[in-house]
C-alpha positions in Angstrom: -6.5 21.5 13.5 -8.2 21.4 16.2 -10.1 24.2 16.1 -10.9 23.3 12.9 -11.9 20.1 13.7 -13.9 21.0 16.5 -15.6 23.2 14.0 -16.7 20.2 11.9 -18.0 18.7 14.7 -20.5 21.1 15.6 -21.2 21.3 12.0 -21.8 17.3 11.7 -24.5 17.7 15.2 -26.5 20.8 13.6 -27.0 19.0 10.4 -29.1 16.7 12.5 -29.8 13.6 10.2 -28.3 15.0 6.6 -25.0 15.0 9.0 -24.9 11.1 8.3 -24.7 12.0 4.4 -21.3 14.5 4.9 -19.8 11.7 6.9 -20.4 9.4 3.6 -19.6 12.3 1.5 -16.4 12.4 3.5 -15.3 9.1 4.0 -16.2 8.3 0.5 -13.3 11.1 -1.1 -11.0 9.6 1.8 -10.7 6.4 -0.1 -10.2 7.4 -3.5 -7.2 7.5 -4.6 -5.1 10.8 -5.8 -7.9 12.2 -3.0 -7.3 10.7 0.5 -4.0 11.0 0.9 -4.8 14.1 1.7 -7.3 14.5 4.3 -6.5 13.1 7.4 -9.3 10.5 7.8 -8.6 8.3 11.0 -8.8 11.6 13.2 -12.3 12.8 11.7 -13.1 9.2 12.0 -12.4 9.4 15.7 -14.3 12.5 15.5 -17.0 10.9 14.8 -17.0 7.9 17.3 -16.5 10.5 19.4 -19.9 11.9 18.4 -21.1 9.0 18.4 -20.1 8.5 22.0 -21.9 12.2 22.5 -24.9 10.5 21.1 -25.1 12.8 18.0 -25.0 10.0 16.1 -26.2 6.6 16.2 -23.0 4.0 16.5 -24.7 1.4 14.6 -26.2 3.5 11.8 -22.6 5.5 11.5 -20.5 2.2 11.4 -23.0 0.8 8.9 -22.7 4.1 6.5 -18.9 4.2 7.2 -18.3 0.5 6.2 -20.3 1.0 3.0 -19.0 3.8 1.2 -15.4 2.9 2.4 -15.7 -0.6 0.7 -17.4 1.2 -2.4 -14.7 3.8 -2.7 -12.0 0.4 -2.3 -14.2 -1.1 -5.1 -13.7 2.0 -7.3 -10.0 2.3 -7.5 -9.3 -1.6 -7.9 -11.9 -1.0 -11.0 -9.5 2.4 -12.0 -6.6 0.6 -12.0 -9.0 -2.6 -14.2 -9.5 -0.5 -16.8 -6.5 2.9 -16.4 -3.6 1.0 -14.0 -1.5 -0.9 -16.6 -1.1 2.1 -18.7 1.1 3.7 -16.2 3.3 0.7 -16.8 6.1 0.1 -19.4 9.1 -2.1 -20.0 10.9 1.1 -20.4 9.7 3.5 -17.6 12.6 4.4 -15.3 10.1 3.6 -12.1 6.8 1.7 -13.4 7.9 -1.0 -15.0 5.9 -3.9 -15.9 8.3 -6.0 -14.3 7.2 -4.2 -11.3 3.5 -4.9 -11.9 3.9 -8.4 -12.6 5.5 -8.5 -9.2 2.8 -6.8 -7.4 0.6 -9.8 -9.2 2.2 -12.5 -7.9 2.9 -11.4 -4.4 -1.2 -10.6 -4.4 -1.7 -14.4 -5.4 0.1 -15.3 -2.6 -0.4 -12.4 0.4 -3.3 -10.3 -1.1 -6.0 -11.0 1.5 -3.3 -10.3 4.0 -2.0 -7.0 2.7 -5.4 -5.7 2.3 -6.0 -6.0 5.8 -2.8 -4.3 6.8 -2.5 -1.9 4.5 -6.3 -0.5 5.3 -4.2 1.1 8.4 -2.1 3.0 6.0 -3.7 5.9 4.7 -1.0 6.0 1.7 -0.4 2.8 0.3 -4.4 1.9 1.1 -5.6 3.0 -1.8 -2.6 2.2 -4.0 -3.0 -1.1 -3.8 -6.7 -1.4 -4.5 -5.1 0.5 -7.5 -2.5 -1.7 -8.0 -5.3 -5.4 -7.7 -6.9 -3.7 -10.5 -3.9 -2.9 -12.8 -2.2 -6.1 -11.5 -5.4 -8.5 -12.9 -6.7 -9.4 -9.5 -9.5 -12.1 -9.0 -12.2 -9.3 -9.0 -14.2 -11.5 -7.0 -11.4 -12.3 -4.2 -11.2 -8.4 -3.9 -14.6 -8.4 -3.6 -14.9 -10.7 -0.8 -11.7 -9.9 1.3 -12.2 -6.6 1.3 -15.9 -7.4 3.2 -13.6 -8.0 6.5 -11.2 -5.7 5.6 -12.9 -2.5 5.4 -15.1 -4.1 8.6 -12.1 -3.6 10.8 -10.4 -0.3 9.3 -14.3 0.8 10.3 -14.1 -0.8 14.1 -10.9 0.5 14.5 -11.4 4.3 13.7 -15.0 4.8 15.0 -14.3 2.3 17.8 -11.2 4.1 18.9 -13.1 7.8 19.5 -16.5 6.0 20.7 -14.1 3.9 23.7 -11.8 6.5 24.5 -14.6 9.3 24.2 -12.9 12.9 24.7 -9.3 11.6 24.2 -10.4 11.3 20.8 -7.8 13.6 19.5 -4.9 11.3 20.5 -7.2 8.2 19.2 -6.6 9.8 16.0 -3.5 11.0 16.2 -2.1 6.9 17.3 -3.5 6.1 14.8 -2.1 8.8 12.1 1.2 7.5 13.8 1.2 4.3 13.2 0.0 4.1 9.5 2.6 6.2 8.5 4.8 3.6 10.6 3.6 0.8 8.7 4.0 2.6 5.6 7.4 3.7 6.3 7.7 -0.6 7.8 6.3 -1.9 4.5 8.2 0.6 2.1 11.7 -0.4 3.6 11.0 -4.1 3.4 9.9 -4.1 0.0 13.5 -1.7 -0.9 15.0 -4.0 1.1 13.9 -7.3 -0.8 14.7 -5.2 -4.2 18.1 -4.4 -3.3 18.8 -8.4 -2.2 17.6 -9.8 -5.5 18.9 -6.7 -7.7 22.4 -7.1 -5.7 22.1 -10.8 -5.8 22.0 -10.3 -10.0 24.8 -8.2 -10.2 26.5 -10.6 -8.7 24.7 -13.6 -11.0 26.3 -10.4 -14.2 29.4 -10.2 -12.9 30.5 -13.6 -12.2 29.2 -14.8 -15.8 31.7 -11.2 -17.2 34.4 -12.8 -15.2 33.5 -16.6 -16.6 33.4 -14.9 -20.1 36.3 -13.0 -19.9 38.3 -15.6 -18.5 37.3 -17.8 -21.6 38.4 -15.7 -24.2 41.8 -15.3 -22.4 42.7 -18.8 -22.4 41.5 -19.2 -25.8 43.6 -16.2 -26.7 47.0 -16.8 -28.9 49.1 -14.8 -25.9 47.4 -16.9 -23.5 48.4 -20.3 -25.7 52.2 -19.2 -25.8 52.7 -18.4 -22.2 51.5 -21.8 -21.9 53.9 -23.2 -23.7 57.0 -21.4 -22.6 56.1 -22.0 -19.0 54.2 -24.9 -19.2 55.5 -25.8 -15.1 54.1 -22.4 -14.1 50.8 -22.7 -15.8 50.6 -26.4 -14.5 50.9 -24.9 -10.4 48.3 -22.0 -11.3 
């Protein structure tokens, strides 16, 4: 991987001004759902930040390009979700149930801005969240507005890590990737814990209703009434 990245660095530097276009295309591709999950975007941007540190690229121009193409990619994820996302969900589905999408919609209405910013640092969840926001019919205007600071923070952290740490860009990219994985696992664990708690409460309530119904049927049965008439003191004690 290190040799491959070194080759990318040499290639980008040799392109001169055209290197900005390659950076833009990679950032855009890294953002799109279904593709970006397989591209080590954090390490790549740390490398780009390092090249800015070496003055191979202008840090201001690079930051603007990365921000714009990342932002456009997020908007495309949202539009894909808005147009095609709901077709993946149904009441009969095993996992992708309509109720899950309704839950996502409720959470985004309440905590959307926080989710958009936090999930920027999870390469797995970031494009999925934008896609789900579109599928859940989250406000297009609010999504577009909140993505501005989210993408700005994402750009600054990733490029800044490589730029400020200089030759330590590999470690910077690795730390960001590790944090991304930890964040994804944490958020998924919390979501599963909440789902498990709600499911346990629902099952408990269902069991309570079944016990109550069964008890009512037993009390209403002829056998129970006969036993009660034969042993009134015992049933009075119960």
